C-alpha positions in Angstrom: 206.0 59.5 118.6 204.1 56.4 119.6 201.3 54.8 117.7 198.7 56.0 120.1 200.0 59.7 120.1 199.7 59.7 116.4 196.1 58.2 116.3 195.0 60.9 118.9 196.4 63.8 116.8 194.7 62.3 113.6 191.4 62.1 115.4 191.7 65.7 116.5 192.7 67.1 113.2 189.8 65.1 111.6 187.3 66.5 114.0 188.5 70.1 113.2 188.0 69.3 109.4 184.5 68.2 110.1 183.8 71.2 112.1 184.8 73.8 109.4 182.9 71.8 106.7 179.7 71.7 108.9 179.9 75.7 109.4 180.3 76.0 105.7 181.7 79.5 106.2 178.2 80.9 107.1 177.7 83.7 109.7 175.6 82.6 112.8 172.0 84.0 112.7 171.3 86.6 115.5 168.7 85.0 118.2 165.5 86.6 118.5 165.3 89.6 120.7 169.0 90.2 120.0 170.2 93.9 119.7 173.1 93.3 117.7 171.4 94.4 114.4 172.6 97.7 113.1 170.1 100.4 112.8 169.3 101.9 109.5 171.6 104.7 108.7 170.1 108.2 108.0 170.0 109.3 104.4 170.5 112.9 104.9 171.7 115.2 107.8 170.7 118.8 107.5 169.5 122.0 109.3 165.9 123.1 109.6 165.2 126.6 111.4 166.7 126.2 114.8 167.4 122.4 114.7 169.8 119.8 113.3 168.3 116.5 111.8 168.8 113.2 110.6 166.4 112.1 107.8 165.5 108.5 107.3 163.5 106.8 104.6 160.1 107.8 106.1 160.8 109.9 109.1 162.9 112.5 110.7 164.7 112.9 114.1 165.9 116.2 115.7 169.5 115.8 116.8 170.6 119.1 118.0 168.9 122.5 119.2 170.7 125.6 117.7 169.1 128.2 120.0 168.1 129.1 123.6 164.3 129.9 123.4 162.1 130.2 126.5 159.0 129.1 124.5 159.6 126.2 122.0 157.3 125.2 119.3 158.6 122.0 117.8 158.4 121.8 114.0 155.9 119.1 112.6 157.9 117.8 109.3 161.0 118.3 107.2 161.0 117.6 103.5 157.4 116.5 103.7 158.4 113.6 106.4 157.0 113.7 109.9 159.4 114.3 112.9 158.9 111.6 115.1 161.4 112.2 118.0 164.2 114.8 119.3 166.3 112.6 121.4 167.9 114.5 124.4 168.7 117.8 122.7 166.8 119.7 125.7 168.3 117.8 128.6 169.8 120.3 131.2 168.5 123.5 129.2 168.1 126.1 131.8 166.4 128.5 129.6 163.3 126.6 128.4 160.2 127.5 130.0 157.5 125.8 127.9 157.3 123.1 125.2 154.6 122.5 122.6 154.8 119.0 120.9 152.9 118.5 117.8 151.2 115.1 116.9 153.7 113.8 114.4 156.1 112.9 117.6 155.5 109.3 118.8 157.9 109.2 121.8 159.7 111.2 124.3 162.9 109.3 124.9 164.8 108.6 128.3 165.9 111.7 130.0 164.6 114.1 127.1 164.1 117.0 129.6 166.3 115.7 132.4 167.1 118.5 135.0 165.3 121.5 132.9 164.4 123.4 136.1 162.9 126.3 134.4 160.5 124.1 132.6 157.0 125.0 133.7 154.4 124.1 131.1 154.1 120.9 128.6 151.7 120.7 125.9 151.6 117.3 124.1 149.4 116.7 121.0 147.3 113.6 120.4 149.7 111.2 118.6 152.5 110.5 121.3 152.5 107.0 122.5 155.1 106.7 125.0 157.3 108.9 127.8 160.6 107.2 128.7 162.7 106.9 131.8 163.3 110.1 133.7 162.0 112.1 130.8 161.2 114.9 133.0 163.1 113.9 136.1 164.5 117.0 137.9 162.1 119.6 136.3 161.3 121.1 139.9 159.2 123.9 138.2 157.0 121.9 136.1 153.3 122.6 137.1 151.1 121.9 134.2 151.4 118.9 131.7 148.5 118.3 129.1 149.1 114.7 128.1 146.6 112.9 125.6 145.0 109.6 125.9 147.2 108.2 123.0 149.9 108.0 125.5 149.8 104.4 126.7 153.4 103.9 128.2 154.8 105.9 130.9 158.0 105.1 132.8 157.5 105.2 136.5 160.4 107.6 137.1 159.2 109.8 134.1 158.1 112.7 136.5 160.6 112.2 139.2 160.9 115.2 141.5 158.1 117.1 139.8 156.7 118.1 143.2 154.0 120.6 142.2 152.8 118.9 138.9 149.2 118.8 137.6 148.5 116.5 134.7 145.6 117.3 132.5 144.1 114.4 130.6 141.2 112.2 129.6 139.2 110.3 132.4 140.4 106.6 132.4 143.2 107.1 130.3 146.6 105.5 131.2 148.0 109.0 132.2 145.3 109.2 134.8 146.1 105.7 136.1 149.8 106.7 136.2 148.8 109.9 138.1 146.9 108.1 140.7 149.9 106.0 141.9 151.8 109.1 142.9 150.7 111.2 145.7 153.0 114.1 144.2 151.1 114.3 141.2 147.4 115.8 140.8 145.2 114.9 137.9 142.4 116.9 136.5 140.0 115.6 133.8 139.6 117.4 130.4 137.1 116.9 127.8 138.2 114.4 124.9 140.3 116.0 122.4 139.0 116.6 118.9 142.2 118.1 117.7 144.9 119.7 119.6 147.8 119.4 116.9 148.6 123.0 116.3 152.2 124.2 115.7 153.6 127.4 115.7 153.4 127.7 111.9 149.8 126.4 111.9 148.6 128.8 114.5 150.4 131.8 112.5 148.6 130.7 109.2 145.5 130.4 110.9 145.7 133.9 112.2 146.5 135.0 108.7 143.4 133.2 107.3 141.3 134.9 109.9 142.6 138.2 109.3 142.1 137.7 105.4 138.5 136.6 106.0 137.8 139.4 108.3 139.1 141.9 105.7 137.2 140.4 102.7 134.1 140.7 104.8 134.8 144.3 105.4 135.4 144.9 101.9 132.3 143.3 100.8 130.3 145.2 103.4 131.8 148.5 102.2 131.3 147.7 98.5 127.9 146.3 99.0 125.8 149.4 98.8 127.7 150.5 95.6 126.9 147.0 93.8 123.2 147.2 94.9 122.6 150.6 93.9 121.1 151.5 90.5 123.5 152.3 87.7 122.4 156.0 87.8 122.0 157.8 90.9 118.9 159.6 91.5 119.5 163.2 90.9 118.1 165.6 93.5 115.5 168.2 92.0 117.4 171.1 91.0 117.1 173.9 93.5 115.3 177.1 92.2 117.7 180.1 92.0 116.6 182.5 94.8 114.1 184.9 93.5 114.5 188.5 94.5 111.8 189.7 96.8 109.0 191.0 94.8 108.9 194.9 95.0 106.1 196.6 96.4 103.8 198.5 94.1 104.5 202.2 94.0 102.7 204.2 96.4 99.9 206.7 95.1 102.2 209.5 95.8 104.8 207.9 93.5 102.2 207.2 90.6 100.1 210.2 90.9 100.8 212.6 88.1 100.5 216.4 88.7 97.8 218.1 86.5 99.3 220.4 83.8 97.4 223.3 85.4 99.0 223.0 88.5 102.6 222.7 87.2 104.9 225.7 87.3 105.7 227.0 84.1 
């Protein structure tokens, strides 16, 4: 090996050493907007009613549906934590006819109801924020969708091939602007929502309370006379026993006595 080759090899080796020292063994930081960071792992996986779920620190996500119901009322919470999403567990579900989504849910993910061709009615409570790509694409029977003003992000193809759809929402909302861009979607205004966040359990509880209140009112009404009445009920005047009709005075023939001189001896 000549002197020049040895010098080149030595310089290359030195540069390698300097590079290693400069790195210091530290891992490079991910750039802004990078998606390489790992999402938080769920702390629990379980089953609640007809669903499987993943539980996180402050929310729950439904991961599977265990029944084929035509009318679906999504649960609001599990273990006192709000359910915020349900993934694509209903995609290509040919049994579902209507869906009721409470206000704890904040997003409908991409293709959430993809190709649910029997789905005809969607009711979304105030609190939902976004509807993803092709969320309802291919739902050819979808005719009514009630969408609150809290929804501000809707993918252009969210309702692709929903040719008979009527969207009910607030005037001036993002969902009206969305509907106005497509000739296949009709928009009808409704009054601003005061509260529309009723799940199946809440509706059942409300009915029970109303029944209970009605029963209480009936009982109060029934018992009111007894409580307002005097302690001793007034007694009716005793009825006089029926008296025998007065006998007629004896006739003179009966009372007349025969003189002694006229009596037969």
